[in-house]
C-alpha angles and dihedrals in degrees: 000000000000123000095203122060089202093058090046091049091049092049094048091047092048093049092048091048092051091048092049092047090055091050092049089050091050089055090056086062096043123095114256090239090057096052129084112260089243090059090049090050092049090051092046091051092049095245089118124030112271121237096243093048094049096042089062084072089065095054129082131307085031092209104117145059100031095151102102104185110049105348090219093129096045097094094052096041092045093047093050094045091237097155094039088053091046091052090050091050092050090048091050092050100040104023089230116127121211114268090238088064097044097043090234111131114172102334090114089067092055092048092057092062 
């Protein structure tokens, strides 16, 4: 399957990390009463991104709080305009504007059917 144990170890670690990141992100959208107390404690201690901090990312102008696991880098990336610049670069390259600018949400999924 994989000739190098190091590549295999890297791939397994990367896949596990991605899976955990998605779970951590899901918890930032889950009601406190529906999460395990350990998850709530990790969010309260700032180890995982807190609900209020992450939910700012889902409010206009949709330009902040993109870090979905811990949120530790949000202040620096928000202050420097990193994600706004990245969106502008993607728009320049592809010609596609972010849905938050166009007002389109998920209409493109319905059109594909």
